[in-house]
Steps between C-alpha positions, in 0.01 A plus 500: 500500500517870435169683514381796294218752504418440133664237281457283189568125505624352173444129435793392286368145454180644351706713263701197390180300444341779301798515265496122465131511403570769235782280369259207479238713323731640228726196459879453515570660164361841599719742692357670810580871532403570862398860553657631823458873460382721790701301756363173363144625536570606856645164605867606521706483181830346616349216698243424230760515221722257688219251540392539136859432385491174693150411378537517124425847377678567168503879480391797713278792400568828678400868482830680561873449526502516877290182501740341250793584723327339798451182303866503385603529865323170564620313191649596166395210276147608414387720209306813591255695288414860587133525415488880496684729262860587590569868551793646309724513807426129575599363160872450563438340840251257350748395234790472748295285740341282227142609574285443192302818420155539349521684167213681328681741266802524275634786711518273806669228301759745365582609856562140600708439186722794585539396860585144397767635267657706780501204737601237247188297572185376325170632632229234501163673466131418493284671242156581640190520279201709606189294421275700732663589833620842383790556736801369308563321175507553124174489300463154345496645146835669563664210683650311195684812373623582849614139546713528182659829600582381855646177361735701284643699790845397630518358852126418513338159512122462513462232767128542560173612349192563711165664559275552800128427549315800637180339629532125456315432826188686390475544123546192285402682182771765531750242615434290192556812286834556670587138442416521127717809459798329663452175299485701175824668591671169568443408134702805396810481719757220540412403855573126500848539650394753766602404849196674649156529335236600754157647557347324800483664838319336795154561355592371161653188657145423621307605189720499189699178499566518124729801549743342744757502212846416641486732807235611751503793743313408820488753780199493728453121458849429633394661826187287515240767412257453216442809285149635551301417186163535338589194290430176682804339661478124511436399857783246506755773428423659834629190674838509330647822639525612864549856621855547624440813709313538829486852649453542873496754782383516864223641711649786702197616701139391556237741634129566512353800326156649557222561253574817301880476539694580182811311396820610326576799280209673336244329727388277210370231736253585778388218732128430493533296819745422775785296346828332586773607263863399457789717383744314277872552431475553126416788274572656163857554611528120482322493164150420625312726260295791631237390249422214740344751743147397606507219242752228573505212745778341704515165685529482878449171685383351173217750459451786253521846656394811311734801457340805661586854397803608302820298490775724637877489444589255776171380646146398414183412695280195460172380653549218754157519666443134415833387654485539877848352565710713268793668678815701432763290326257275312605413145309656211500378143474769234557263206508125546330225695406469864308198633267404215458843349710681238552853369673490165685780324204503260255546788692800632532637149125480450433686825755765398365515145838421356698194379706236686817622333465829685416330830821295492739760366369770737633315808776731614862437585438551873299176504749218568478202266526178702586200286360152576609170346809292455669763278448791740823688566 
């Protein structure tokens, strides 16, 4: 088996099981729009898209047309929604390649109508409603009028209507307000025949089951990571998804340092005693965030080892004073399980004072993705 300095192992069976659990939770009548933007949350878009196609996803959610083209290269039978706004120079390509755009304004809709006329096609669009996220979408009070004007445009079909929770994991009061706005709007527009009516991301799948509608948009949950939340997550839910990604590297050197020795750039760690330290073959060039400096832990020989000093581009240093047998070449777990201990993406995110989405999507292209399971290519 080929060996690497720093690599990520992707468990495809876990991914398949996670999607199956989401299907069980929402029921057979609800479509699953699997969000695969940012290289499938760092897992590798083409391989993940191929597995999802085989495992029952109904539609893909992406951030840009390059991602859409990568999915089309794997299989052409699946609808794709671009969750961000199309730029003017992307409109014609989106129509030509049957990528459904997110529409927030009449101006955007008119651009798609004109492109559809030039290409002799019908542009299927999703109208987004801003109930509190603030990035994209029409104000709820203006949505009925915009719906009517878009519906009157030639070459345009409203295929979907959606909104997005901004803080569903933490703020039930604001989330309920968002929900009420969207429900009020549904009484004012003819949505019964819509192919896609959606609001629920991963967090809302856990906390807002009454807004599953006919489509859900899981992202983080598909990859087996629970969104961090101030709201209480039922304990049994944590048993239903498994992390699909394990991130590893190696020990490259072990040495003893004396009391008073400083480690790494900026001398932010100074030894208070004689210590054994190990240099590892991972750094921020691999996506291991510099914010982990002097805060994070890794696993070596099934034991937690503290990061010492600043994480550098290609290397980092950890304390192995409690592990007398550590040597060059030993396997190190950055995210994942080793023996009976685990570091989750959420753990690393807490140490870095960030979120698990950033931890996963920060893993760089130079880190090989090694796929495990019966569907591995």
